[in-house]
N, C-alpha and C positions, 0 to 999 in steps of 0.2 A: 718483177722487182727482186733484187738480190739484197740480202741482209748480210752485214759483216760485223762480227764481234771482234773487238780488240781488247785483250786483257791488259792488266797492269804492267806486264813485261813487254808490251808492244807486239805480241804474237797475235795473228789474225786467223779467224776461221770464217769461211763464206758458206752461207746457206741460201740455196736457190733451186734451180731446176736441173741440177746436174749432180752426179755422184761425188763424194760418198754421202753428202747430207742433203737430201731432198726436202725442201720446205713445203709442207702441205697446208699449214694454217698458222696464222699469227693473230693473237687477240690482245686487246688493250692498247690499240694505237690511236683511238679517237679521243675526243674531249669528254671529260667526266667530272661533274661538279656536285658537291653536296650543298643543297639549298636548305637554309634554316628558316623556319617559320614559328610563330606562336599564335595561340588562340585564346581569346577571352570568352568568358561564360556568355552564352547566348549570341555569340558573333557568327555571322554567316561568312564562311571562308576563314582565312587566316591572314596574319600580318607577316610580310616579308622582313626578315632580320638580317639577311646577308647570305653569302655563299663562299665556298672555298674549294680548292682542289687538293685532294689528299695525294699521298704517294701513288705512283703508277705501278701496276703489275702487268708486265708484258709476258705472255705465254706463247712460246714457239713449239710447234709440233713438227718433228722431223721424221723422215722415213729412211731407215738404214737397210742396206742389203744384208742378208744373212751370211753371205759368203765370207765377208770380213767384218761381221758384226762385232765380235769381241774386241778386235783391234780398234774400231771406231768408237765404241762406247767408252773404252778406256781413255781414248783421246779426249772425249768430252769431259769425263770425270777429272782429268788432269788439267784441262783448260779452265773450267769454271771452279775456281778455288774459293774457299771460305775467306771472308774479310778482304778479298781482293777486288778493287773497283775496276770496272771496264767501261767501254764505250760501244754502244750499238749504233751502227751506221746504216742508213737507208739510201741505197744508190738510186740514181734516176736523174731526171733533168734538173731537179733542185734537191741535191743531197741534204739529208738532215741527220742529226745525231742526238743521242741521249745517254747520260751516264747511268750505270746500273751496278747492282750487287747481285750475285747469283744466289737464288733461294734454293733451287733443287734441280737435279737432272734425274728424271723419273722414266725408266723404260716401262712400256706397257706390260701387263701380266703375260708371262710366257705361256704359249700354247703348245700343245703336243699333238702331233699327227696320229691318227689311228694307224694301227699296224698295216703296213703295205701301201700307205698313201704317200704322196710326194711332200717333202717339207715345205713350209712357207718360205717365200722368196724375200720378204721384207718384214721389218718390225718397227713399230713407231716408238719414238722417244719424245718426252715432253720436257722442255726447259723453261723454268720459271725465273724471271728476272724482276727484281724490285728496284724501282727508280725513286729515290727520296725526293728529288726535284722532278715534278711531273712534266715539265716543259721539254719540247724538242727544240733543238737549235740548228741553225744553218751550219753546214760543214765548213763554210768560209767566213773568216772574220773580216771586218771592215775597219780601216785605219783612217782617222781624221787628225790631220796635223794642224795644230793651232800656232805653233812656232817651231821652226826647225832650222838646222844649219845645212846649207847647200854648198857643195864643192864648186869651185870656180876654175880649177885647173883642167885644161884640155890638152890632149896630145895631138900633134907634137909640141912639147913644151920648150920654149926658148927662155933661157935664164939671162936676165939683164942686170945691170947695176941698179936699176930703179926698183924700189920696193913695190910689192904687189900683194893683193889679198888672195889667200888660199881658199877661204870659205866666206860665205855671206849669210847672215841670219835673216830669215823671212818671218816677219811678225804678222800673223793674221788676227790675233787677239780674240776674235769671235769665230767659232766654227759651228757648223750644223751637222747634227747626227740624225739621219732620217730613219724612222721606224715605220716600216710598211705593215706591221702587224698590230693587233689590239693588245698584244702581250707586252708589258713593260720589259725593257732590256737592261740588264746590269751592264756596268761599264768597267773597263780597266784603264785608269788614268795614270799616265807616266809623267812625272816632273823630273827634268834633268838640268843640272846646274853647271854653268861654265865659269862661275865666280860665286861670290857670296849672295845668297838669296834668303830673305827672312819672311816667314809666313806665306808660303805658296797657297793659292786657293783657286777654286773653280766655281763659277756662278752660273746658275740656271736662269737665263734672261726671261724666259716665259713664266716661270713659277716663282721667281724671286727667292731661290734657295741657294745658300752658300755652303760649300764644303771646303773647309780650311784646315791646314795642318800647322800647328804652332811649333815649328821647327826651324832651325837655321841650317841651310845647306851650303856646302863649300864645293870648290871645283871638282868635278867628277862624281859628285853625289847624285843618287837617284832615289826618288820616292815613288812607289807604285801602290795605287789604291784600287782595290777590287770591290765592287758594290753588288755583285750578283747574289742570288739566293744561296744560302749555305756557305758563302765564301767571302763575307765582308771582312776585309782586313786592310791594314796599312803597314807597308814594309819599307824600310830605308836601307840602302846599300851605300856604305861609306868605307873607303879604304879596303875594299874587297870583303867586308863583313856585312852580312844582312841581318837585320833584327826587326822584330815587330814593334811598331810605335802607335798602336791603336790609342794609347792613352794621350797622345799628343794631338788628336783630332779635336778641333774646337767644340765646346759644349753649347747647346745640345748637338750630338753628332748627327750629321746629315749624309746619307748615302745616296748620291744622285743617281737617277734612272733616266732612261730615254723612253718617252711615252709615244703613243701613236702619232705619226706625222712628224713635223719639224721640231727639233730640239736644239735651241741655240745656247751655246756655252761660251763664257768669257773667262779667261784666266787673269790672275792678278797676283801681287805680292806686296807685303808691307814695304819692302825695299829690295832692290836688285832685280827688278822685272826684266831688264835688258839681258840679264845673265840666265834667264829661265827659258827652257824649251819644253813644250807641252804637246802630248799626243793622247788621243782617246781611241781605244780599241773596243769595238762593240760586235755583238753576235746576235743576229735576228732570232727571235724566239717564237714558238708556235704551240698551240694547244693540241695539235694532232698532226699526223703524217698526211 
């Protein structure tokens, strides 16, 4: 398995079975939950109160050759910067990723050879990464279209005097987001308007939950809602200007998720539904690699 770190500038470093960064150990990749219990006087055993997952600490141990050790350790120091978020990617048949902040880059204690002996050929370095969101995510996102505009023009195009349609709107109204994991998935919901739309909304058919935005959209406007952990927000782009409109979410605010199995979502609007296009972007989540 090869691990790839991508920092906030888009620069990548690969850790695996080749120089200059040999990966010899990786810890913190499994599931880890805190289980809370309480005990009453004289009770046998305890009562289960719940559980949660705390932030994840991933620790990588690398082996560096001494020949260019100074150059490579400086490269690690420059790559893992304070306050700079990054993404750790696990390659393989089903690539997964997780967001991190660098905690430390720690070389092992330096050893000195006795007089007359050969110098050591390698030296280990430990990299500690803190992941506030402990879940791993699929490297590929999935798009579910509930309503979209499809082009009707095909080449070779013949222009005639008769009017013809250039695009056609396909209304699905209800779309299914499949979640093959036990971990709930956050969603990125995009509303796009081709005319006036009042009060766009998305309804969870299975759980009878409504996520609605009390806003009026005009031609070209877009509203993007993200419901994932640590990133719940509503943004509207109008006239090339994007602003936060969390305050326009209907009360009480509902941040829809996709749970294990089928998740049926239906879109609607107070008025102008024929002017509304809707898509849902989702990313499969996991508790471990």
